[in-house]
C-alpha positions as CSV (number, residue, x, y, z in Angstrom):
1,X,-27.5,-106.6,3.6
2,X,-24.9,-108.5,2.0
3,X,-25.8,-111.3,4.8
4,X,-29.3,-110.7,4.6
5,X,-29.3,-111.2,1.1
6,X,-27.1,-114.8,1.0
7,X,-29.3,-116.2,3.8
8,X,-32.8,-115.5,2.4
9,X,-31.4,-115.4,-1.1
10,X,-33.0,-112.3,-2.3
11,X,-32.2,-110.6,-5.2
12,X,-30.8,-106.9,-5.8
13,X,-33.8,-105.5,-6.9
14,X,-35.7,-106.4,-3.7
15,X,-32.9,-105.5,-1.3
16,X,-32.6,-102.0,-3.0
17,X,-36.5,-101.4,-2.4
18,X,-36.0,-102.7,1.3
19,X,-33.5,-100.4,1.5
20,X,-35.4,-97.5,0.2
21,X,-38.5,-98.2,2.3
22,X,-36.9,-98.7,5.6
23,X,-34.8,-95.8,4.9
24,X,-37.9,-93.5,4.4
25,X,-40.1,-94.7,6.8
26,X,-38.7,-92.3,9.3
27,X,-39.2,-89.5,7.3
28,X,-42.4,-90.1,6.6
29,X,-43.6,-90.6,10.2
30,X,-41.6,-87.6,11.1
31,X,-43.5,-85.5,8.3
32,X,-46.8,-86.8,9.0
33,X,-46.4,-87.6,13.0
34,X,-45.3,-84.1,14.1
35,X,-47.1,-82.2,16.4
36,X,-48.8,-79.2,15.7
37,X,-46.9,-75.7,15.8
38,X,-48.4,-73.0,18.0
39,X,-49.5,-69.9,16.3
40,X,-47.5,-67.0,17.3
41,X,-49.3,-63.6,17.2
42,X,-46.5,-61.3,16.6
43,X,-48.9,-58.1,17.0
44,X,-49.6,-58.6,20.1
45,X,-48.5,-56.7,23.5
46,X,-47.5,-59.8,25.2
47,X,-45.0,-60.8,22.2
48,X,-43.8,-57.3,22.0
49,X,-43.0,-57.2,25.6
50,X,-41.4,-60.6,25.7
51,X,-39.3,-59.5,22.5
52,X,-38.3,-56.3,24.3
53,X,-37.3,-58.5,27.3
54,X,-35.4,-60.8,25.6
55,X,-33.4,-57.6,23.6
56,X,-33.0,-56.2,26.8
57,X,-31.3,-59.0,28.7
58,X,-29.1,-60.1,25.6
59,X,-25.6,-60.3,26.6
60,X,-22.4,-61.4,24.6
61,X,-18.9,-61.6,25.6
62,X,-15.7,-61.2,23.0
63,X,-12.5,-61.7,24.1
64,X,-10.0,-59.8,22.6
65,X,-6.9,-62.0,22.0
66,X,-5.3,-59.8,18.9
67,X,-4.9,-56.7,20.6
68,X,-1.7,-55.7,21.5
69,X,-2.8,-53.7,24.8
70,X,-0.1,-51.6,27.4
71,X,-0.6,-49.9,30.1
72,X,-1.1,-45.9,29.8
73,X,1.2,-44.6,32.3
74,X,1.2,-40.9,33.4
75,X,4.7,-40.8,31.7
76,X,3.0,-41.8,28.5
77,X,0.7,-39.1,29.2
78,X,3.1,-36.2,29.7
79,X,5.2,-37.1,26.3
80,X,1.7,-37.0,24.3
81,X,0.8,-33.6,26.1
82,X,4.4,-32.4,24.7
83,X,4.1,-34.0,21.4
84,X,0.4,-32.7,20.8
85,X,1.3,-29.1,21.9
86,X,4.6,-28.6,20.2
87,X,4.9,-26.1,17.3
88,X,4.0,-28.7,14.2
89,X,6.9,-29.8,12.2
90,X,7.1,-32.8,9.8
91,X,9.7,-34.3,12.2
92,X,7.2,-34.1,15.1
93,X,4.4,-35.2,12.6
94,X,6.4,-38.1,11.8
95,X,7.3,-38.8,15.5
96,X,3.2,-38.9,16.7
97,X,2.5,-40.8,13.9
98,X,5.0,-44.0,14.4
99,X,4.1,-43.6,17.9
100,X,0.7,-43.8,17.7
101,X,0.6,-46.5,15.0
102,X,2.4,-48.9,17.4
103,X,-0.1,-48.5,20.1
104,X,-3.1,-48.8,17.7
């Protein structure tokens, strides 16, 4: 704009008006010349069937990076069975809680 003002000797007021007109012209054309939006009838059977199909086919995969996963072996199962079938004592409860808090 400075080059244009220097060459044509346009005042800063006229330069500001030209910049506003040039910047607002695309906005005006977009709002006035936009195509008509089709009317959507939400209560129709066709619409409900299409929505049901979209919901039924929706799939989303979430990667799990922050959970420490360990293989659960037969030995672990036997240890858990011994802990849970043993008589309830305070030391057993602490060991059981400690063991499962590490896994979770």
